[in-house]
C-alpha positions as CSV (number, residue, x, y, z in Angstrom):
1,M,0.0,0.0,0.0
2,K,1.5,3.3,-1.0
3,L,0.7,6.3,1.1
4,V,0.7,9.7,-0.6
5,L,1.2,12.7,1.6
6,A,-1.2,15.1,0.0
7,A,-3.4,17.8,1.5
8,H,-6.0,15.4,2.7
9,A,-3.9,12.3,3.3
10,H,-3.9,12.6,7.1
11,T,-7.7,12.2,7.1
12,Y,-7.4,8.6,6.0
13,Y,-5.1,7.3,8.8
14,L,-8.1,6.7,11.1
15,L,-9.5,4.2,8.6
16,L,-6.1,2.7,8.0
17,Y,-5.3,2.3,11.7
18,S,-8.7,0.7,12.4
19,S,-8.2,-1.8,9.6
20,V,-4.7,-2.9,10.6
21,R,-5.1,-2.7,14.4
22,S,-6.0,-6.3,14.7
23,H,-3.4,-7.4,12.0
24,H,0.3,-7.4,12.0
25,H,2.3,-5.3,14.4
26,R,4.6,-4.3,11.5
27,Q,1.7,-2.5,9.7
28,V,0.8,-0.6,12.9
29,M,4.4,0.5,13.3
30,R,4.7,1.7,9.7
31,L,1.5,3.7,10.2
32,A,2.9,5.1,13.5
33,R,6.1,6.2,11.7
34,W,4.1,7.8,9.0
35,L,2.0,9.7,11.5
36,A,5.1,10.9,13.3
37,F,6.5,12.2,10.0
38,V,3.2,14.0,9.2
39,L,3.1,15.6,12.6
40,E,6.7,16.8,12.4
41,D,6.2,18.0,8.8
42,E,3.2,20.0,9.6
43,F,4.2,21.5,12.9
44,Y,8.0,21.9,12.6
45,W,9.2,21.8,9.0
46,K,6.5,23.1,6.7
47,P,6.9,26.9,6.2
48,E,3.8,29.1,6.5
49,H,3.9,30.2,2.9
50,S,3.3,26.6,1.8
51,S,-0.5,27.1,2.5
52,R,-0.9,28.9,-0.8
53,A,-0.6,25.7,-2.7
54,S,-3.2,23.8,-0.7
55,G,-5.6,26.8,-0.3
56,R,-5.7,26.3,3.5
57,S,-3.9,28.2,6.1
58,Q,-1.3,26.5,8.2
59,Q,-3.5,26.9,11.3
60,E,-6.4,25.2,9.5
61,R,-4.2,22.3,8.4
62,Q,-2.8,21.9,11.9
63,R,-6.2,22.1,13.5
64,A,-7.6,19.4,11.2
65,L,-4.6,17.2,11.8
66,L,-4.9,17.6,15.6
67,K,-8.6,16.9,15.4
68,H,-7.9,13.6,13.6
69,V,-5.1,12.7,16.1
70,S,-7.5,13.4,18.9
71,Q,-10.1,11.1,17.4
72,L,-7.5,8.4,16.9
73,C,-6.5,8.6,20.5
74,R,-10.1,8.4,21.6
75,F,-10.8,5.5,19.3
76,N,-7.7,3.7,20.5
77,T,-8.4,4.8,24.2
78,E,-4.8,5.8,24.5
79,A,-2.2,7.9,22.6
80,L,0.3,6.1,20.4
81,P,3.9,6.5,21.5
82,V,4.7,8.7,18.5
83,V,1.8,11.0,19.6
84,E,3.2,11.2,23.1
85,R,6.6,12.2,21.8
86,F,5.1,14.8,19.6
87,V,3.0,16.3,22.5
88,F,6.1,16.3,24.8
89,T,8.1,18.4,22.3
90,Y,5.2,20.5,21.1
91,L,4.2,21.6,24.6
92,K,7.6,23.3,25.0
93,R,6.9,25.6,22.1
94,W,3.1,25.9,22.1
95,N,1.7,29.4,22.5
96,G,-1.3,28.3,24.5
97,S,-3.9,29.8,22.2
98,C,-3.8,27.5,19.1
99,N,-6.0,24.4,19.3
100,T,-6.2,24.4,23.1
101,E,-9.1,22.0,23.5
102,L,-7.7,19.5,20.9
103,L,-4.3,19.5,22.6
104,L,-5.8,19.0,26.0
105,S,-8.0,16.2,24.8
106,I,-4.8,14.4,23.4
107,I,-3.1,15.0,26.8
108,E,-6.0,13.2,28.5
109,T,-5.1,10.0,26.6
110,L,-1.3,9.9,27.4
111,H,-0.1,6.8,29.1
112,P,0.5,6.9,32.9
113,C,4.2,7.6,33.5
114,A,6.6,8.4,36.3
115,Y,6.0,11.7,38.0
116,E,9.3,13.1,36.9
117,D,8.4,12.4,33.2
118,L,4.9,13.9,33.6
119,C,6.2,16.9,35.4
120,G,9.1,17.6,33.0
121,N,7.2,17.0,29.8
122,V,3.6,18.1,30.6
123,L,3.1,19.9,33.9
124,L,6.0,22.3,33.8
125,P,5.4,23.5,30.2
126,L,1.7,24.0,31.0
127,S,2.4,25.8,34.3
128,R,5.0,28.1,32.6
129,L,2.4,28.9,29.9
130,Y,-0.2,29.6,32.5
131,L,2.0,31.8,34.6
132,N,3.2,33.8,31.6
133,S,-0.2,34.2,30.0
134,D,-2.7,37.0,30.1
135,V,-5.9,37.0,32.2
136,K,-8.1,36.0,29.3
137,F,-6.2,32.7,28.9
138,K,-6.2,32.1,32.6
139,V,-10.0,32.5,32.8
140,S,-10.6,30.3,29.8
141,T,-8.6,27.4,31.2
């Protein structure tokens, strides 16, 4: 099966994941690596001006991708390890205003982990963001 990374390709991974979930571990791992690449590409590598080609803004594409990742996590009842790694790195650079509800819904599905890991990767970035934010953000959370 050939995966094409097009503007709407990330919308198909839910169907793909559900179809291979009960099959081979190798297929799930390939899908997980693909998802990791799509997340990194959209949030870290893709320049903002690339939205002209797809007709959608970078924020719209990122919101759509996070929505599908959130649905995948809910469907799977837990976040995939590649999603956890993405959340841990993204929280350190997140501005707190983009896609708040989607990101928090993904955080709800993270695996239980040691307090040191939870504190360093989730709680400290969120608390720093909260302390440095304006009153509007504090009231909305």
